[in-house]
C-alpha positions as CSV (number, residue, x, y, z in Angstrom):
1,M,152.2,206.0,-87.4
2,K,153.2,209.5,-88.1
3,K,154.4,210.2,-84.6
4,G,155.9,207.7,-82.2
5,M,154.0,209.0,-79.2
6,K,150.6,208.4,-80.8
7,N,150.4,204.7,-79.8
8,I,151.1,205.7,-76.2
9,L,148.5,208.4,-76.3
10,V,145.9,205.9,-77.6
11,V,146.5,203.6,-74.7
12,L,146.2,206.4,-72.2
13,L,143.0,207.5,-73.8
14,I,141.5,204.1,-73.5
15,G,142.5,203.8,-69.9
16,L,141.1,207.2,-69.0
17,I,137.8,207.1,-70.9
18,S,136.8,203.5,-70.9
19,V,133.0,203.1,-70.4
20,P,131.6,200.4,-68.2
21,A,130.4,197.4,-70.1
22,T,126.8,198.0,-68.8
23,A,126.6,201.5,-70.3
24,M,124.8,201.6,-73.6
25,I,124.7,204.3,-76.3
26,S,121.5,204.9,-78.2
27,N,122.7,204.1,-81.7
28,P,125.8,201.8,-81.4
29,L,127.9,200.7,-84.3
30,T,127.6,197.3,-85.7
31,S,128.6,195.6,-89.0
32,Q,126.5,193.1,-90.9
33,N,129.6,191.4,-92.0
34,F,130.8,191.2,-88.4
35,S,127.5,190.1,-86.8
36,T,125.4,188.4,-89.5
37,P,127.2,185.8,-91.6
38,S,126.1,185.6,-95.2
39,T,124.4,182.4,-96.3
40,T,127.2,181.6,-98.9
41,Q,130.0,181.9,-96.4
42,Q,128.4,179.9,-93.6
43,S,126.8,176.9,-95.3
44,N,129.5,174.3,-94.3
45,S,129.6,174.1,-90.5
46,W,133.1,172.6,-90.3
47,L,134.6,175.9,-91.3
48,Q,133.3,177.5,-88.1
49,E,134.6,174.7,-86.0
50,T,138.2,174.7,-84.8
51,Q,140.5,172.8,-87.2
52,V,144.2,171.9,-87.5
53,F,145.6,172.5,-91.0
54,D,148.9,171.2,-92.4
55,M,150.6,172.7,-95.3
56,L,151.6,169.5,-97.1
57,A,149.6,166.2,-96.9
58,L,151.0,163.9,-94.2
59,P,150.9,160.1,-93.8
60,P,148.8,158.6,-91.0
61,N,151.5,158.4,-88.3
62,R,152.3,162.1,-88.6
63,L,148.6,163.1,-88.8
64,K,148.2,161.7,-85.3
65,T,151.4,163.4,-84.0
66,F,150.1,166.8,-85.0
67,H,146.4,166.2,-84.6
68,V,145.7,167.3,-88.2
69,S,142.1,167.5,-89.3
70,V,142.5,169.2,-92.7
71,N,145.2,167.4,-94.7
72,G,147.3,169.4,-97.1
73,L,146.3,173.0,-97.6
74,W,148.7,173.1,-100.5
75,N,148.1,169.7,-102.2
76,G,148.3,170.8,-105.8
77,F,151.7,171.7,-107.1
78,F,154.3,170.3,-109.5
79,V,157.1,167.8,-109.2
80,E,160.1,168.4,-111.3
81,G,160.3,166.2,-114.3
82,E,156.8,164.8,-113.9
83,N,153.6,165.8,-115.7
84,L,151.5,166.2,-112.6
85,S,148.7,168.6,-113.3
86,G,145.9,167.8,-110.8
87,P,144.8,169.8,-107.7
88,F,145.9,166.9,-105.4
89,E,149.1,165.7,-107.1
90,F,151.7,167.1,-104.7
91,G,149.7,165.9,-101.7
92,K,149.3,162.4,-103.3
93,Y,153.0,162.3,-104.2
94,L,154.2,163.0,-100.7
95,E,151.6,161.0,-98.8
96,S,152.2,158.0,-101.1
97,F,156.0,158.3,-100.8
98,Y,156.0,158.1,-97.0
99,S,153.0,155.9,-96.3
100,G,153.5,153.4,-99.2
101,N,149.9,153.8,-100.2
102,V,149.1,153.8,-103.9
103,Y,146.2,155.9,-105.3
104,E,144.9,155.2,-108.8
105,S,142.9,158.4,-108.9
106,D,142.2,161.7,-107.2
107,A,139.0,160.3,-105.9
108,A,140.8,157.3,-104.3
109,F,143.1,159.7,-102.5
110,V,140.3,161.9,-101.2
111,Q,138.3,158.8,-100.2
112,A,141.2,157.4,-98.2
113,Q,141.6,160.7,-96.4
114,H,137.9,160.8,-95.7
115,Q,138.0,157.3,-94.2
116,Q,140.5,158.7,-91.7
117,G,138.1,161.4,-90.7
118,L,140.0,164.1,-92.5
119,L,139.0,167.1,-94.6
120,V,140.8,167.3,-98.0
121,P,141.7,170.5,-99.9
122,G,142.4,170.8,-103.6
123,T,144.8,173.5,-104.7
124,I,144.8,175.8,-107.8
125,L,147.8,177.9,-108.6
126,T,146.2,181.1,-109.9
127,T,149.3,183.1,-110.7
128,Q,152.2,180.7,-110.8
129,G,152.5,178.4,-113.8
130,H,155.0,175.6,-114.8
131,P,155.5,173.2,-117.7
132,A,154.6,170.3,-115.4
133,L,151.2,171.9,-114.8
134,Q,150.2,173.4,-118.1
135,G,152.5,171.5,-120.5
136,D,152.9,173.2,-123.9
137,L,150.1,175.6,-123.0
138,I,152.6,177.5,-120.7
139,E,153.7,179.5,-123.8
140,D,150.1,180.7,-124.3
141,F,149.3,181.3,-120.7
142,A,152.5,183.1,-119.5
143,C,152.6,186.9,-119.5
144,R,155.4,188.6,-121.3
145,S,158.2,191.0,-120.4
146,A,159.0,194.2,-122.3
147,D,161.5,192.3,-124.4
148,G,159.0,189.5,-125.2
149,Q,160.3,186.8,-122.8
150,M,158.0,184.7,-120.6
151,A,157.5,186.6,-117.3
152,T,159.1,184.7,-114.5
153,W,157.6,183.9,-111.1
154,D,160.3,181.8,-109.4
155,L,163.6,181.4,-111.3
156,N,164.8,178.6,-109.1
157,A,161.6,176.6,-109.6
158,G,161.4,177.3,-113.3
159,S,157.9,178.8,-112.9
160,Y,156.2,181.6,-114.8
161,F,153.7,184.4,-114.2
162,M,150.3,183.5,-115.7
163,C,148.3,186.5,-117.1
164,A,144.9,186.8,-115.5
165,Q,143.8,189.0,-118.4
166,N,144.0,185.9,-120.6
167,P,140.6,184.1,-120.4
168,D,142.2,180.8,-121.4
169,I,144.2,180.5,-118.2
170,I,141.0,181.2,-116.2
171,D,139.3,178.4,-118.1
172,W,142.2,176.1,-117.2
173,M,141.8,177.0,-113.6
174,I,138.1,176.3,-113.7
175,G,139.0,172.9,-115.1
176,Q,141.3,172.2,-112.2
177,G,138.6,173.2,-109.8
178,K,136.1,170.9,-111.4
179,K,138.5,168.1,-111.1
180,A,138.8,168.8,-107.3
181,I,135.0,168.9,-106.9
182,D,134.5,165.7,-108.9
183,A,137.1,163.9,-106.7
184,G,135.2,165.0,-103.5
185,A,137.3,167.8,-102.2
186,D,136.0,169.6,-99.2
187,M,137.5,172.9,-100.1
188,I,139.6,174.6,-102.8
189,T,142.6,176.8,-102.0
190,L,143.3,179.5,-104.6
191,D,147.0,180.4,-104.3
192,E,148.2,183.9,-105.0
193,I,144.8,185.2,-105.9
194,E,146.2,188.7,-106.5
195,G,147.3,187.8,-110.1
196,N,147.9,190.8,-112.3
197,G,147.4,193.0,-109.3
198,L,151.1,192.2,-108.7
199,V,152.2,193.5,-112.0
200,G,153.4,196.9,-110.7
201,I,155.4,195.6,-107.8
202,L,157.0,192.8,-110.0
203,Q,158.0,195.4,-112.6
204,Y,159.6,197.5,-109.9
205,V,161.4,194.5,-108.3
206,S,162.7,193.3,-111.7
207,T,164.8,196.4,-112.0
208,F,166.8,195.2,-108.9
209,I,166.9,191.5,-109.3
210,E,167.2,189.0,-112.2
211,S,163.7,188.3,-113.4
212,N,161.5,188.9,-116.4
213,E,158.7,191.4,-115.4
214,P,155.1,190.8,-116.4
215,G,152.6,193.2,-117.9
216,F,153.5,193.3,-121.6
217,C,151.7,190.4,-123.3
218,P,149.0,191.1,-125.9
219,Y,146.3,190.6,-123.4
220,C,147.7,193.3,-121.2
221,L,148.5,195.8,-123.9
222,E,145.4,195.3,-126.0
223,G,143.3,195.0,-123.0
224,F,144.6,198.3,-121.7
225,R,143.8,199.9,-125.0
226,A,140.2,198.7,-124.8
227,Y,140.0,199.9,-121.2
228,L,141.1,203.4,-122.1
229,G,138.6,203.4,-125.0
230,D,135.8,202.5,-122.6
231,H,136.8,205.1,-119.9
232,F,138.0,208.2,-121.8
233,T,137.0,210.2,-124.9
234,S,139.5,211.0,-127.6
235,S,139.7,214.5,-126.3
236,E,140.4,213.3,-122.8
237,L,143.0,210.9,-123.9
238,S,144.8,213.7,-125.7
239,T,144.5,216.2,-122.9
240,L,145.2,213.9,-120.0
241,F,147.7,211.4,-121.4
242,D,149.0,212.9,-124.7
243,I,147.5,210.0,-126.8
244,S,146.4,211.4,-130.1
245,D,145.4,208.1,-131.8
246,L,144.4,205.3,-129.4
247,S,144.1,202.7,-132.1
248,T,147.8,202.9,-133.1
249,Y,149.4,204.1,-129.9
250,E,152.5,202.1,-128.7
251,F,152.1,201.6,-124.9
252,L,155.0,199.2,-124.3
253,P,157.9,201.7,-124.3
254,R,156.0,204.2,-122.2
255,I,155.0,201.6,-119.6
256,A,158.6,200.2,-119.5
257,A,160.2,203.6,-119.1
258,T,159.1,204.1,-115.5
259,M,159.4,200.6,-114.1
260,N,162.3,201.6,-111.8
261,L,160.1,204.1,-109.9
262,S,158.1,203.5,-106.8
263,Y,154.3,203.6,-107.1
264,F,153.8,207.3,-106.2
265,Q,156.8,208.4,-108.2
266,R,155.5,206.5,-111.1
267,I,152.0,207.9,-111.2
268,Q,153.3,211.4,-110.6
269,T,155.8,211.1,-113.4
270,D,153.2,209.6,-115.8
271,P,149.4,209.8,-114.9
272,L,148.7,207.1,-117.5
273,M,150.3,204.5,-115.1
274,K,147.6,205.0,-112.5
275,E,145.1,203.9,-115.2
276,Y,147.3,201.0,-116.2
277,F,147.4,199.7,-112.6
278,T,143.7,200.2,-112.2
279,F,143.1,198.2,-115.4
280,Q,145.3,195.3,-114.1
281,E,143.6,195.3,-110.7
282,E,140.0,195.5,-112.0
283,G,140.6,193.0,-114.8
284,T,142.1,190.5,-112.4
285,F,139.2,190.9,-110.0
286,D,136.7,190.2,-112.8
287,A,138.7,187.2,-113.9
288,K,139.0,185.7,-110.4
289,K,135.3,186.5,-109.7
290,R,134.4,184.4,-112.8
291,L,136.6,181.6,-111.6
292,I,135.0,181.5,-108.1
293,T,131.5,182.0,-109.5
294,E,131.8,179.2,-112.0
295,L,133.2,176.8,-109.4
296,R,130.4,177.5,-107.0
297,T,127.8,177.0,-109.8
298,Y,129.4,173.7,-110.9
299,S,129.6,172.5,-107.3
300,T,125.9,173.2,-106.8
301,S,125.0,171.4,-110.0
302,Q,126.8,168.4,-108.6
303,G,124.9,168.5,-105.4
304,K,127.8,169.8,-103.4
305,N,128.8,173.0,-101.6
306,I,132.5,173.7,-102.0
307,I,134.4,175.9,-99.6
308,I,136.8,178.3,-101.2
309,S,139.8,180.0,-99.6
310,A,142.6,182.1,-101.0
311,N,146.2,183.0,-100.2
312,S,146.9,186.7,-100.3
313,F,150.3,187.5,-98.7
314,A,149.8,189.4,-95.5
315,L,146.3,190.4,-96.7
316,G,147.9,193.1,-98.8
317,T,149.7,195.0,-96.0
318,S,153.1,194.6,-97.5
319,Q,153.9,197.6,-99.7
320,T,157.3,197.3,-101.3
321,G,157.9,200.5,-103.3
322,D,154.5,201.7,-102.1
323,Y,152.8,199.3,-104.5
324,L,149.6,197.9,-103.0
325,I,149.3,194.2,-103.1
326,Q,145.6,193.5,-103.5
327,G,143.7,190.6,-101.8
328,L,141.0,191.8,-99.4
329,Q,138.7,192.9,-102.2
330,Y,137.9,189.2,-102.7
331,S,136.5,188.9,-99.2
332,S,132.8,188.6,-100.2
333,L,133.6,186.0,-102.8
334,L,135.6,183.7,-100.5
335,D,134.7,181.6,-97.5
336,F,138.0,182.4,-95.7
337,F,141.6,183.4,-96.2
338,S,144.4,180.9,-95.8
339,F,147.4,183.1,-96.2
340,E,151.1,183.4,-95.8
341,N,152.3,186.1,-93.4
342,K,155.2,187.8,-91.7
343,Y,155.4,190.9,-89.6
344,T,155.3,193.4,-92.5
345,A,155.3,196.5,-90.2
346,L,159.1,196.0,-90.0
347,S,160.1,195.2,-93.6
348,D,163.7,194.7,-92.8
349,Q,163.1,192.0,-90.1
350,S,161.5,188.7,-90.8
351,F,161.5,187.6,-87.2
352,P,161.4,190.6,-84.7
353,S,161.4,189.6,-81.1
354,L,158.2,188.9,-79.3
355,P,155.9,190.6,-78.4
356,R,156.6,193.0,-81.3
357,S,156.1,190.2,-83.9
358,K,152.5,189.4,-82.9
359,W,150.2,188.6,-85.8
360,V,146.9,189.6,-84.1
361,A,146.3,192.4,-86.5
362,W,146.2,190.0,-89.5
363,E,144.3,187.3,-87.7
364,K,141.5,189.6,-86.6
365,L,141.4,191.3,-90.0
366,A,141.0,188.0,-91.8
367,R,138.1,187.0,-89.6
368,A,136.4,190.4,-89.8
369,A,136.6,190.4,-93.6
370,T,135.0,187.0,-94.1
371,N,133.5,186.2,-90.7
372,A,135.4,182.9,-90.7
373,P,138.7,181.8,-89.2
374,G,141.8,183.4,-90.6
375,V,144.1,180.4,-91.4
376,I,147.6,181.8,-91.2
377,L,151.0,180.4,-91.9
378,V,154.6,181.5,-92.0
379,D,155.3,182.6,-95.5
380,S,157.5,180.2,-97.5
381,A,160.5,182.6,-97.8
382,A,160.4,183.4,-94.1
383,M,160.1,179.7,-93.2
384,G,163.3,179.0,-95.1
385,K,165.1,181.8,-93.3
386,L,163.8,180.6,-89.9
387,W,165.7,177.4,-90.2
388,Q,168.8,179.4,-91.0
389,Q,168.5,181.7,-88.0
390,P,171.2,181.4,-85.2
391,F,168.4,180.3,-82.9
392,S,168.4,177.3,-80.6
393,V,166.0,174.5,-81.7
394,K,164.1,175.2,-78.4
395,K,163.7,178.9,-79.3
396,I,162.3,178.0,-82.7
397,R,159.9,175.6,-81.1
398,N,158.7,178.2,-78.7
399,Y,158.5,180.9,-81.4
400,L,156.2,178.7,-83.5
401,A,154.1,177.7,-80.4
402,V,153.5,181.3,-79.4
403,H,152.2,182.1,-82.9
404,C,150.1,179.0,-82.9
405,A,148.5,179.8,-79.5
406,E,147.9,183.4,-80.6
407,A,146.2,182.4,-83.9
408,Y,143.7,180.2,-82.1
409,A,143.1,182.7,-79.4
410,N,142.1,185.1,-82.2
411,Q,139.6,182.6,-83.6
412,G,141.9,181.6,-86.4
413,A,144.2,178.7,-87.1
414,F,148.0,178.3,-87.4
415,V,149.2,176.0,-90.3
416,N,151.6,173.2,-89.6
417,W,154.6,173.4,-92.0
418,F,156.1,170.1,-90.9
419,I,158.2,168.5,-93.7
420,K,159.3,164.9,-93.0
421,P,162.7,164.9,-94.7
422,F,164.0,167.6,-92.4
423,D,163.0,165.8,-89.2
424,Q,161.4,168.8,-87.6
425,T,159.2,167.0,-85.1
426,Y,160.7,168.7,-82.1
427,R,160.5,172.1,-83.6
428,W,156.7,171.7,-84.1
429,G,156.3,169.9,-80.8
430,G,155.0,173.0,-79.0
431,C,152.4,173.5,-81.7
432,A,151.4,169.8,-81.4
433,K,150.5,170.4,-77.8
434,I,148.4,173.4,-78.6
435,Y,146.6,171.6,-81.5
436,D,145.7,168.9,-79.0
437,F,144.4,171.4,-76.5
438,V,142.3,173.4,-78.8
439,L,140.7,170.3,-80.3
440,R,139.8,169.0,-76.9
441,N,138.4,172.4,-75.9
442,R,136.8,173.5,-79.2
443,Q,134.0,175.3,-77.3
444,L,136.6,178.0,-76.3
445,Y,137.7,178.6,-79.9
446,D,134.8,178.0,-82.3
447,A,132.9,180.8,-84.0
448,S,130.3,181.0,-81.2
449,S,133.0,182.1,-78.7
450,S,133.8,185.7,-78.3
451,I,135.8,188.1,-76.2
452,D,134.3,190.6,-73.7
453,T,135.2,194.0,-75.0
454,S,133.6,197.3,-75.7
455,T,136.4,198.4,-78.0
456,A,136.7,197.9,-81.8
457,V,139.2,198.9,-84.5
458,V,137.2,199.8,-87.6
459,Y,138.9,198.9,-90.9
460,F,137.4,200.8,-93.9
461,F,138.7,198.9,-96.9
462,G,139.9,201.0,-99.7
463,K,142.9,202.9,-101.1
464,G,143.0,205.4,-98.2
465,M,143.2,202.6,-95.6
466,Q,145.8,200.6,-97.6
467,N,148.0,203.7,-97.8
468,N,147.7,204.1,-94.1
469,T,148.2,200.4,-93.1
470,G,150.8,201.4,-90.6
471,N,148.1,203.1,-88.5
472,Y,146.1,199.9,-88.4
473,L,149.0,197.7,-87.6
474,G,150.3,200.1,-84.9
475,L,146.9,200.4,-83.2
476,C,146.4,196.6,-83.1
477,Q,149.9,196.0,-81.8
478,I,149.7,198.6,-79.0
479,L,146.4,197.3,-77.9
480,A,147.7,193.7,-77.9
481,E,150.9,194.6,-76.0
482,S,148.8,196.5,-73.5
483,N,146.5,193.5,-72.9
484,I,143.5,195.5,-74.0
485,P,140.9,193.2,-75.7
486,Y,139.4,194.4,-78.9
487,D,137.5,193.4,-82.0
488,V,138.1,194.4,-85.6
489,I,135.1,195.5,-87.7
490,F,135.5,195.5,-91.5
491,D,133.6,197.4,-94.1
492,G,133.8,197.6,-97.9
493,D,134.7,200.4,-100.3
494,G,131.5,200.5,-102.3
495,Q,133.3,199.2,-105.4
496,Y,134.6,195.7,-104.8
497,L,132.9,195.2,-101.5
498,N,129.5,196.5,-100.4
499,T,129.4,199.0,-97.5
500,T,127.4,197.2,-94.8
501,L,128.2,199.1,-91.6
502,T,125.0,200.2,-89.9
503,L,123.8,201.8,-86.6
504,Q,121.7,199.4,-84.6
505,N,120.7,198.9,-81.0
506,H,122.3,196.6,-78.4
507,S,125.9,196.8,-79.6
508,K,128.7,196.2,-77.1
509,Y,131.0,198.8,-78.5
510,H,131.5,202.1,-76.8
511,M,134.9,203.1,-78.3
512,I,136.0,202.7,-81.9
513,L,139.5,203.4,-83.3
514,V,139.5,204.3,-87.0
515,P,143.0,204.1,-88.5
516,S,142.0,205.9,-91.7
517,V,139.0,207.9,-92.9
518,V,140.8,208.9,-96.1
519,D,138.6,208.3,-99.2
520,I,135.9,206.5,-97.2
521,T,132.3,206.8,-98.4
522,T,129.9,209.5,-97.4
523,Q,127.8,206.9,-95.7
524,Q,130.8,205.7,-93.6
525,K,131.7,209.3,-92.6
526,T,128.1,209.9,-91.5
527,L,128.1,206.6,-89.5
528,V,131.2,207.6,-87.6
529,K,129.8,211.0,-86.7
530,E,126.5,209.5,-85.6
531,F,128.3,206.9,-83.4
532,V,130.0,209.7,-81.5
533,A,127.0,212.0,-81.5
534,S,125.0,209.1,-79.8
535,G,127.5,209.0,-76.9
536,G,130.4,206.9,-78.3
537,T,134.1,207.7,-78.3
538,A,136.1,207.6,-81.5
539,V,139.9,207.8,-82.0
540,V,140.3,209.1,-85.6
541,F,143.3,210.0,-87.7
542,D,143.1,212.9,-90.2
543,P,140.1,214.8,-88.8
544,E,139.9,217.1,-91.8
545,E,138.7,214.2,-93.8
546,L,135.5,214.3,-91.7
547,G,135.2,218.0,-92.0
548,F,136.7,218.9,-88.7
549,P,139.7,221.3,-88.0
550,A,143.1,219.6,-88.3
551,N,143.8,219.8,-84.6
552,E,145.0,217.0,-82.4
553,G,143.3,216.1,-79.1
554,P,139.7,215.7,-77.7
555,Y,136.7,217.2,-79.6
556,N,133.3,217.1,-78.1
557,Y,130.6,216.2,-80.6
558,G,127.0,215.6,-79.6
559,N,126.9,213.3,-76.6
560,G,130.3,211.8,-77.3
561,T,133.9,212.7,-78.0
562,F,136.3,212.4,-80.8
563,Y,140.0,212.1,-80.1
564,F,141.8,213.3,-83.2
565,M,145.3,212.3,-84.3
566,L,147.3,214.0,-87.0
């Protein structure tokens, strides 16, 4: 937020101008995404039922302890020194080690889990690569740094950054997905779906830590050349970017020259960089769309209907160096998000004290974007730090339990990170009790349940909203801390996601809070105005974006009222 008092003012406004639930406006605001699930996203009923997910596949005795129903959200990974390349291999390895069971195939592993009444995910790493996964192909799949080295992902794990602009790595991923489908997987998790959308931030970070930045392999450089040729004339290239001959121009030194700058500094210093980031983002989206589409097509051809989720860290709300981490643009392609999270509004604190560390903003956003539960987990780096905190074991137990209860209260799920070697049973004991309760009372948490509220936060996806994420997080946090129930409504940007917000009768919302109207579509601007003109109340930032004077405070419009924030 731009001013600390704005959150307080918003709460006062809601308290002063709340409309009784029985009052109706003539043209209320609804969202097709929010109220009418798509056929693709709602075809498997288990997704809309309350589930308990664990991060790593557990043996039978631990499954009972934690009431797990989806065994191993992250089943596919590598084991050092082993050539394990399947979408279940890490899950099989751990489950076999602790249970003593031996599985001759992926199908045998999945069948054994099904016999216990469990749902089984397969996992595809879509950005991280490793010799144990891709073997000798790692040399071909890995992106390159400016000095020609394989771009690193995790130095400690010996893993590398796979270039999504390379169609061969996408074909490899498709092969992994088909293995999972053939083995009987109930769902597929796509880890780190952002892919080359992370190039900018990783280049920036590489100037501060020891790592080989991505973005300089032939697929990136020649792909960027083709992108510019498709989008600009020779005259425009010369005038806008000082490129006289596109066919021979050397991009590498120019791109590398500004890696130490934050996003806005970089695109201001060199306008060509904005096009470079757009190329990486759009190319990755097309590549991951092909991956998801081909897996769905193959699943259908096999008489199955695979559920697909993706991990996008904090749903893209983390902005190190002002670089936007993309993820939400995949919403219409996915069935749900299963994502790592931490409280990104305070970048210097992994574990701020409650209630400031509530995750409600992310949980509600994930559900609004896909109309399915947001399956949320403590991100891997933060989880390691949690065990190192000078907290008592009881405090850690309570901290996890509070997040668990909150996730299910927001129609989501909180992933169990129990790892047997570290004997964390007590730490996860509070979560175990909550898992037991929500499964015995599923009618309170399933998709058909809802909260009684006439207030909604409207999230218009797009660059304008992403650059004003603080407004969204602040509004959600202040509403939660003030015990004011609310929903989140999500609408697309007209590029990656369709704009589906409409005005219809019989909506329950009488107040909307719009964190950003910067760069939203003309249709979306019209809908907000019509909502207010019909008798609604809207709290809106940056009124000049809607054509109103840049003045803070109430503004009567038609039969309703705007409350503008600067």
